[in-house]
N, C-alpha and C positions, 0 to 999 in steps of 0.2 A: 271786856272788850279785850281781847288779840289782836291787837291794828299790826304787824311787822313782816319782813321778807324771811323768807324761809332758806337755809340755807345749807339746807340738805332734805333727805326724803325722811329722814327717820325726828327730823324736827317739826317738820311739815304733820307728818302722821301724832307727834304727841302734840302739839296746839291743838287739832280735829278730835284726841281721846280727852284731854281735859272739856272742849266743849261741850263733850257728850253725856260728861258727868254732870255739868248743869244747866240743862236744855231750859230753854227761855230766861236765864241770869247771864252766862257765860256765851258769847257772839265771837263766834272766829271768821275774820275776814286778812287771815293771812296770804299775803301775795306769793304764791308759787312760782312764780319766772325763775328764781332763780334754783330750784330743785332741776333741770333738765338744762343743765350746762354743758357743752359737748367739751370735748379737752381730745386735742389730737397728737400724737406720737410720733415723732421721727424713730426708727431706730436702723443699729448701724449694729451687724454679727458678722463680728472679723476672729480668723484663727491667723493668730502668730507664729512662729515659731518660738520658743521661751527665750532663749538669749537674747534677742533680739527686744522685748519688750518693754524691756527698760528706754529703751530711744524716745520714747511718749511722751515723757518727762510726768508721768503721774507717779509718786511715792505709794507702793504699798504697805501695806502693814504685814511685816515677815512672823511678826509671834502668834500672829493668827493660825491655825491650822485650815484645808478645806475654801471655798469663795471666801470672796471679800468684796464690798462695794465700796466706790467715793464717789461724792458730786463734786462735778466741776465744773464749770462757767469759764475758764481760760487758764491754759498750760502755763502762763508766765506766772502764776500763784501759785503755790499749794496747792491741793485738792481740798484741803480742810475750807479754804477761804472759798464762801458765796458770792461770786463777783457775778455780776452780770455781763455776758460779752459785746464787745461792741460792735462785733461784726460773728455773721455765725454763716455755715455750709453747709447745707443738708445738716442743720439742729446740734451741730459740733464748732466748736471756737474754728477758728479759721488754721490758727497753727497746730493745731489736733490732727484736721482733717486732711493738712498736709505734710504732716507726716506719715498717718496711714498711707497716702500714696506713694509716698516715696519708697516704702517697706513692701509697698504692693507691685513695686515697678522692678525691685533687686528680687523680688521671688521669697522672701520670708514672711507675707500676708495672703490672706486672699480671701475677699468679700464671702463669706457665704450665703448670706442674704441682707435686703434693704428693705424692709416695707414698712408702709404706713399703714397706723391704726386710728380710728378712733371712735369713741364711747360716750354716751352723757355721764356726769356725776353721779356716782354710786353704781353703774353699771360693770360689766365687763368686755376686754377688751383680749383676742386670743390669736395667737399666730405660731403656725406650723410648718415645719419645712421638712419633707420627709417621705415615710411611707409606712403600711400598715400589715401587721403580720396576721396571719388567718390562724387561730387557735381554736382547737377541738375544745369545748367543751360538755356536758350532762347537764340539761334541764331540770327544774324541778320534777318532772313526771318518767323519767328516766332516759328521754332523747337524746338524740345526738344534738347538737346545736353547734355553731362556729361563730366565734366573737374576733375580731379584730383589735390587735396591740397598735396601738402609732409606735412611733420611732425615729429618730431625728431630732432635730434643735423646736424647743417648745417653748413658746415665752405666753403665758400667761396672767396681764396687769385689769389689778382692781382700782382704780381713783376712786378719792374724794374730791369735789373741791371746795373752798371754805370762802366765805363772806369776800376777805381779803384778797383772795387772790394767789392762795397757799395750795395747794395739791398735798397729797396724801394717798400714798398707792402701795398698794401688795403687790409685789412682783415675785412673779414662780417663774423658774428657768429648769430648762432640762435638756440636755445633750445623751442619747442613747443611738447605741447601735444593737445590731442582731450576733449572737453571740454562739454560731454553729458549733463551738467547743463544748457548748453546756448543754446539750439538748438532751431532753428527758422523756420517755417515751414518745419521742418525734418531733416534739415540742421545743423549740430552742430558747436559749437564754437571752438576756437582756443586758449590754456594760450601759450603766447610766451616771451621769454627772450630772448633780441637781444642787441647786441653790432656790433659797427661798430669802427674800427681804422686804421690811417695812422703811421707807424711807418718808421723807418729806421734803416738798421740792418745789420751787418757784417757776413760774413760767419762764423758759428757754434756758434753765440748768439742767444738765446731762448728768445723768445718772452713769456711772462704768462699772459693771458686774464682771469680774475676773474671776480667776483661780480656776477655770473648767478645764484642768489639766487631762490630756492625751499623751499615753508612753506608748510607742511602738518600737519595738526593735527588729531587726530582719541580720539576716548572715549570707555569706558570700561565697564558695569554693572556687578556684581557681584552681587548674595544672593542669601538667601533660596528659592527655587522654594515656590511657591504659598503666601508664608509669607512675602515676599519683596513689594506684589502688598496691600497688607491690608493697605486703608486709614487710617490716623495717625500715624499706629505706623511702616508701613512699612519702613519706613528710618533706622529705627535702625536694619533692618536684611538683609540691600543690601550697596554696597559701589560703587562707580563710580569711576573710575581713567581718567584723560583725560590729553593728551600725543600732544606736538609738536616738531616734528625733521625738524631740517633744515639744508639743503643740501647745497652746493655750485660745480656748476662746472665749474672746471679749465680747460681752455686749452691752450698746453706747446704747442711752432709752433716751432724746429731750421731747417734753411734753408742755404742748401749747395751749394755752385757754382759747377757744373761740366765742367770742361775745355773739349774742344774738343778734337777728339784723333788727333794727327800730320797725316797727308797727306803724302801716301809713299812720298819715294826723286823723282820720276818719274814726279810725280804729281807736286811738288813743283817747279820740274825744270821747267816743260812745263808752268807756272802757271808764275813764275820770268821772262821767254823768252817772255810771252805775254804781262806782262806788262811792259818790258824793251820796246818794242815794240810799244806799244800804247802810250808811252814817248814819243820815238825817233820819230814818226808821228806828234804828237801832237806840239812839238817841230820846228818840218818844219814847220808846217801848220803857228805859230805864227811869225817865219823870212821870211816868204814869201812875199816879194812885195804886197802889196796891189794895185787892177791898178783901177785906175782913168777914169773917162771918160774922152775923146779929145775935150777940147772946142778950137776952131778958133772965 
């Protein structure tokens, strides 16, 4: 007899498969109420000027190239220490939220998106902020067709909640934009910044993903009209300035477990009576003497 609460859909399927192998011997009484637990995500996507990112108080590992991730609950401690925040605002620790707002007011940070996502444990939550580019393709029959390629900020989360309240999630992030300079046969290319992270979180902890860097260079030429183009002496009448802006996209992801609402008392009584009846029938079936063939 299997009488337990399934912590995930895979555990429930495993119990059902075992019972199917031994029909009449193993009875599956697994409670699948924990399989469909809902998980809510507070997401904040912010683009910072790279020179001001350190002011958030999170120490990044500079030995690792490319996107990095940290779990933080309170910026008063190091990001590696997982302490539950005493107070939260939009899923972020209050001090962290205050610093983001200060940088935003000074023009050194821009909130790109602030979505909220929800999905069941074992499901998938997806967020796209951007657009689609039509790309001509050839189908199997040789005919012309059109596919649409997404670009922008793409966030894909696949979480699983365990019985102890922990959350294990696969987080895929992508930031892309159309690159007109890389056109081939009229089809544009794409500039992408992508990261994939497997993380274990508790309710209320914040996952911070950074390292999605964007570099833009610009030049500006000024001078006296006409004179600045005179060969030989034109340089004395013109000036040229070059500027390089480095920005970094940071994604803050905070999960919250949503507990299911308790069923009405009458429904609970019916469910308990049904479970008791199933247990009684199972015990009677196990206690009944097995019939053996009469051999003479």
